[in-house]
Each structure stands twice: as C-alpha cells, then as structure tokens.
C-alpha positions in Angstrom: -32.3 -25.9 -33.5 -32.0 -22.1 -33.7 -33.4 -21.9 -30.2 -30.8 -24.3 -28.9 -28.0 -22.4 -30.6 -29.3 -19.1 -29.1 -29.5 -20.7 -25.7 -25.9 -22.0 -25.8 -24.7 -18.6 -27.2 -26.4 -16.7 -24.3 -25.0 -19.3 -21.8 -21.5 -19.0 -23.2 -21.6 -15.2 -23.2 -22.9 -15.2 -19.6 -20.1 -17.5 -18.6 -17.5 -15.4 -20.3 -18.8 -12.2 -18.7 -18.7 -13.9 -15.3 -15.1 -15.1 -15.9 -14.1 -11.6 -16.9 -15.6 -9.9 -13.8 -14.1 -12.6 -11.6 -10.6 -12.1 -13.1 -10.7 -8.3 -13.0 -10.0 -7.9 -9.3 -7.0 -10.3 -9.5 -5.7 -8.4 -12.5 -6.1 -5.1 -10.5 -4.5 -6.6 -7.5 -1.5 -7.8 -9.6 -1.3 -4.4 -11.2 -1.2 -2.7 -7.8 1.5 -5.1 -6.6 3.5 -4.2 -9.7 3.0 -0.5 -9.0 4.6 -1.0 -5.6 7.5 -2.9 -7.1 8.0 -0.2 -9.8 8.0 2.6 -7.2 10.6 0.8 -5.1 12.8 0.2 -8.2 12.4 3.9 -9.2 13.4 5.0 -5.7 16.5 2.8 -5.8 17.4 4.5 -9.1 16.7 7.9 -7.6 14.2 8.5 -10.4 12.1 11.3 -8.9 10.4 12.0 -12.2 9.5 8.4 -12.7 8.0 8.2 -9.1 5.9 11.3 -9.7 4.6 9.8 -12.9 3.0 7.1 -10.7 0.9 9.8 -9.0 -2.2 11.8 -10.0 -1.8 15.6 -10.7 -3.6 16.4 -7.4 -1.4 14.0 -5.4 -1.0 14.7 -1.7 1.5 13.2 0.8 0.2 13.0 4.3 0.3 13.7 7.2 1.3 17.3 6.1 -0.6 17.6 2.9 2.5 18.0 0.7 1.8 18.3 -3.1 3.8 16.8 -5.9 6.3 19.7 -6.0 6.9 19.5 -2.3 7.3 15.7 -2.6 9.9 16.2 -5.3 12.0 18.2 -2.8 11.6 15.7 -0.1 12.6 12.8 -2.4 15.7 14.8 -3.5 16.7 15.2 0.2 16.1 11.5 1.0 18.1 10.3 -2.0 20.9 12.7 -1.1 21.0 11.5 2.5 21.0 7.8 1.7 23.1 7.8 -1.5 22.8 4.4 -3.0 19.9 2.7 -1.3 17.7 -0.3 -1.3 13.9 -0.3 -0.6 13.0 -3.4 1.3 9.3 -4.5 1.7 7.1 -7.5 1.9 4.2 -8.1 -0.4 1.8 -5.1 -0.3 -1.7 -5.6 1.1 -4.3 -4.5 -1.6 -7.9 -3.7 -0.6 -10.0 -3.1 -3.7 -13.1 -2.6 -1.6 -13.8 1.1 -1.9 -12.8 2.7 1.4 -13.6 6.4 1.4 -14.3 6.0 -2.3 -10.9 4.7 -3.3 -9.1 1.3 -3.2 -6.0 1.2 -0.9 -2.6 -0.4 -0.9 -0.7 -0.8 2.3 3.0 -1.6 2.4 5.5 -1.5 5.3 9.0 -0.7 4.1 12.5 0.4 5.1 15.2 2.2 3.3 18.7 1.0 3.8 22.0 2.1 2.4 23.0 -0.2 -0.4 25.7 -1.9 1.6 23.4 -2.8 4.5 21.3 -5.9 4.7 19.0 -7.8 7.0 19.4 -11.5 6.4 16.3 -13.6 5.9 13.9 -10.9 4.7 13.4 -12.4 1.2 12.1 -15.6 2.7 9.4 -13.6 4.6 8.1 -11.6 1.5 4.7 -13.4 1.6 4.4 -13.2 5.4 4.1 -9.5 6.2 3.6 -10.0 10.0 6.8 -12.0 10.5 8.5 -9.6 8.1 7.5 -6.6 10.3 8.6 -8.5 13.4 12.1 -9.3 12.0 12.7 -5.8 10.6 11.5 -3.9 13.7 14.2 -5.6 15.7 16.9 -4.3 13.3 15.9 -1.0 11.7 13.6 2.0 11.5 10.4 0.9 9.8 7.8 2.9 7.9 4.5 2.1 6.2 2.7 3.7 3.3 -1.1 3.6 3.1 -1.8 4.6 -0.5 -5.2 5.6 -1.9 -5.2 4.8 -5.6 -7.4 5.6 -8.6 -7.5 4.0 -12.0 -7.2 6.5 -14.9 -7.2 5.5 -18.5 -6.5 1.9 -17.5 -3.5 2.8 -15.3 -3.4 2.8 -11.5 -2.0 6.0 -10.0 -1.4 7.1 -6.4 -3.7 9.9 -5.2 -2.7 10.0 -1.6 0.3 8.6 0.3 0.1 8.5 4.1 3.5 7.8 5.7 3.5 6.3 9.1 6.5 5.4 11.4 6.6 2.1 13.3 6.9 2.8 17.0 7.3 -0.7 18.4 3.6 -0.9 19.4 2.3 -0.3 15.9 2.2 2.4 13.2 1.3 5.9 14.0 1.0 8.9 11.6 
C-alpha cells in the first residue's frame, strides 16, 4: 500500500514538473509579446522613462552602439518630430532558443502620425509576411531585433538593433 502511494506520488510530481517545464516557454513567449505591446503603448504616450525601464542598465541600441542616455535623446527627437503618433506592428516573432546566449524578439513596425492610417492592418496582425507586404507599399518600415534577458522574473531588452526595410528586405 505505501509502495503504491509512493509510486503514484512520484508519478504525479513527475507529471507536474513536466507540465511546468512545458508551459514555461509559452509563458515566456506571452510575456515577451506583452513587452512589445507595452513598449508600443509607452511610445504612443511619449513615455521615455517607461520605455527605458524596459531595458537593462547596459542597454545598447545598434547599429551605432548608443547607450540608454543617448537613446533617451533620440526618443525625445522622434516624439517631437511625430507629435501624436501610433506605433503599428504585427505579432512579434519570439525565439527563446538561445542565439548568441540570449533569446530574441523580432518585430517589424512603423510609426505614423496619429491622424494617418493604413486600412486592413489589424486583420493581418497574425500574418507578419502579408503585414510587411501591405505596409511596405504605403509607408517607411522598420524592424527591431531585440536581444532580451530575464532578470528577477522580468524580461528586459539588452540590445535593440534597428533595421530599415529597403524593398528587398531589412538592412542595418
């Protein structure tokens, strides 16, 4: 009887551990999708401090190796240039497989003045390829490749590589 209870307990604990490890990547992917959504919302609100709180202390913006302080100045100029704006993007691509030691998040996006719109983009949110095709016909398009790290249970951006879409693809 005790042996049977012990066996069932071990089996249940093993199943629970397997479930938890199977769910962890989905939870991380969801958290990273939410990080992108939060960053876009903060940009629309011109919340520079909030955006920088999503980065590590040693954050670098590439291709020019700009630190957090330099990024703060660039964001200020972008927000001043656009005024009220919208950040438009499809679902981000999340790769939790360690690439150069860190997971990556890739998201194409465009910044438009609040009064501008491109019809039909919301319907293409879950189809990034068609989203890119539609947007590239109508606006200047960019892509962020983010290297992220998890610190104290929170995902933060360590490196952001900004690339411009040239019509044949993205180039840094």
